[in-house]
C-alpha positions in Angstrom: 11.1 54.0 9.2 10.5 50.5 11.0 8.2 49.5 8.0 10.9 50.4 5.5 13.4 48.3 7.5 11.2 45.5 7.8 10.4 45.4 4.2 14.2 45.6 3.7 14.7 42.4 5.7 11.8 40.5 3.8 13.7 41.3 0.5 17.1 40.5 1.5 15.7 37.2 2.9 14.2 36.4 -0.4 17.2 37.2 -2.2 19.4 34.9 0.1 16.8 32.1 -0.2 17.0 32.3 -4.1 20.8 32.3 -3.9 20.8 29.3 -1.6 18.4 27.4 -3.9 20.5 28.5 -7.1 23.7 27.1 -5.1 21.8 23.7 -4.4 20.9 23.0 -7.9 22.5 23.9 -11.1 20.0 24.1 -13.7 21.0 22.2 -16.9 20.6 22.7 -20.4 17.8 21.1 -22.1 17.5 19.3 -25.1 14.6 19.8 -27.6 13.0 16.4 -26.7 13.1 17.2 -23.3 11.4 20.6 -24.1 8.8 19.1 -26.2 8.0 16.2 -23.6 7.5 19.0 -20.6 5.2 21.1 -22.8 3.0 17.8 -23.2 2.7 17.7 -19.5 1.9 21.4 -19.2 -0.8 21.0 -21.7 -2.4 18.6 -19.4 -2.0 21.1 -16.6 0.6 19.1 -14.5 2.6 21.4 -11.9 5.6 21.0 -10.1 5.1 21.1 -6.4 5.8 24.2 -4.4 9.5 24.5 -3.9 10.2 21.8 -6.4 12.2 21.9 -9.5 10.2 22.9 -12.9 8.8 20.0 -14.9 11.3 20.1 -17.5 14.4 19.9 -15.2 12.7 16.9 -13.4 12.2 15.3 -16.8 15.8 16.1 -17.9 17.2 14.4 -14.5 14.9 11.5 -15.1 16.1 11.0 -18.7 19.8 11.4 -17.6 19.4 8.5 -15.0 17.6 6.3 -17.4 20.6 6.6 -19.4 23.2 5.8 -16.8 25.1 2.4 -17.5 27.6 0.2 -15.7 30.8 -0.9 -17.0 28.9 -3.7 -18.6 26.6 -1.5 -20.3 23.7 -2.5 -18.0 21.3 -0.3 -16.7 22.2 1.2 -13.1 18.8 1.9 -11.9 15.5 0.3 -11.0 12.4 2.8 -11.7 9.0 2.8 -10.7 6.0 5.2 -11.0 3.1 5.7 -8.8 0.0 7.6 -9.6 -2.9 8.3 -7.2 -6.0 10.5 -6.6 -6.7 11.9 -3.4 -9.1 14.7 -1.6 -5.9 16.5 -0.5 -2.5 16.8 -2.2 -0.7 15.3 0.9 -2.9 12.3 1.0 -2.4 11.9 -2.9 1.3 12.5 -2.6 1.6 9.7 0.0 -0.3 7.3 -1.7 1.6 7.8 -5.1 4.8 7.4 -3.4 3.7 4.1 -1.7 2.5 2.8 -4.9 5.7 3.7 -6.6 7.7 2.0 -3.6 5.6 -1.2 -3.9 6.4 -1.2 -8.0 9.8 -0.9 -7.2 10.1 -4.2 -4.8 8.2 -6.0 -7.5 11.0 -5.3 -10.2 13.8 -6.3 -7.9 11.6 -9.6 -7.1 11.2 -10.2 -10.6 14.8 -9.6 -11.4 15.9 -12.1 -8.7 13.5 -14.8 -10.2 14.7 -14.2 -13.4 18.3 -14.8 -12.2 17.0 -18.0 -10.6 15.3 -19.4 -13.7 18.5 -18.3 -16.0 20.9 -20.2 -13.5 18.6 -23.3 -13.5 18.5 -23.4 -17.3 22.3 -23.3 -17.2 22.4 -26.1 -14.6 23.9 -23.8 -12.1 21.0 -24.6 -9.7 19.0 -27.7 -9.3 15.2 -27.8 -9.4 14.9 -27.8 -5.6 17.5 -25.0 -5.1 15.6 -22.8 -7.7 12.3 -23.6 -5.9 13.9 -22.7 -2.5 15.0 -19.5 -3.6 11.8 -18.5 -5.4 9.8 -19.7 -2.2 11.8 -17.5 0.0 12.0 -14.3 -2.4 8.3 -14.5 -2.3 8.4 -14.6 1.6 11.0 -11.8 2.0 9.6 -9.3 -0.4 7.0 -8.0 2.0 9.7 -6.8 4.2 12.2 -5.4 1.6 9.7 -2.2 0.9 10.6 -1.3 4.7 14.3 -1.6 4.3 14.9 0.2 1.0 15.9 3.3 2.5 15.8 6.6 0.8 15.0 6.4 -2.8 15.7 9.2 -5.5 12.7 11.0 -6.3 13.1 11.9 -10.2 9.6 13.3 -10.9 6.9 14.6 -8.5 4.1 16.5 -10.3 0.3 17.0 -9.5 -2.8 18.3 -11.2 -6.1 19.5 -9.9 -9.5 18.0 -11.0 -13.0 19.1 -10.2 -12.7 17.6 -6.6 -9.4 15.8 -6.2 -5.5 16.0 -6.6 -3.8 13.7 -8.9 0.0 13.2 -8.1 2.6 11.2 -10.4 5.5 10.1 -8.5 8.7 8.3 -10.2 11.4 7.2 -8.2 14.8 5.4 -8.9 16.8 3.2 -6.7 20.4 1.7 -7.3 20.2 -1.7 -8.7 23.2 -3.0 -6.6 22.0 -1.5 -3.4 18.5 -3.1 -4.0 20.0 -6.6 -4.6 22.1 -6.1 -1.4 18.9 -5.6 0.6 16.8 -8.6 -0.7 19.7 -10.9 -1.0 20.5 -10.4 2.6 16.9 -11.1 3.5 16.9 -14.3 1.5 20.1 -15.3 3.5 18.3 -14.5 6.8 15.3 -16.6 5.8 17.4 -19.4 4.7 19.1 -19.8 8.3 21.8 -22.3 8.8 20.6 -24.6 6.3 21.1 -24.5 2.7 24.4 -23.3 2.7 25.3 -24.1 -0.9 22.3 -22.0 -2.2 23.5 -19.1 0.1 26.9 -19.5 -1.5 25.2 -19.3 -4.8 23.3 -16.0 -3.8 26.7 -14.5 -2.2 27.8 -14.9 -6.0 24.9 -13.5 -7.3 25.6 -10.3 -5.1 29.0 -10.1 -6.3 28.0 -9.9 -9.5 25.5 -7.4 -8.9 28.1 -5.0 -7.3 30.3 -5.1 -10.6 
């Protein structure tokens, strides 16, 4: 009788867990393109992590995020991918996440530099101001990765080889949030000097929040 009661409790817990997971995430209807792409991953023996969403749902979330635009028709998110090989699944995952975050920071850095070059070309910045911002961006980039906070993991999959695990991770980070962090770091690095540059950076920050 005790064994029957114990088995019943286990079944009840499993049903409760499945119910909670279903409430946490509402599975979305998939397009034919997503289904086709997910089949490619499956043929290449990619798997979703235990407890994670199926690959097709992860891909669907990724494409939805990539299509999100702000009121000006600009993309809302930075995206970065990291791929790593490790002897254990945990080590490969950790390294893939780190590579993705580093790639994310490079994109933010590149975006700030593009802004600087654009404003220089439009005579909104002097050559000295542009050089100062570029130099400062290079300095603060190393600390930005540690201050990004929680990124959105859009895709996290793995596959096994003969002796290793391969992990692929794609992450996203809201563009305006990323720019806030790096611009604040630029302003700290500049200190009390170069107030004119700081005002122009603040103007860019306001633009990035629109």
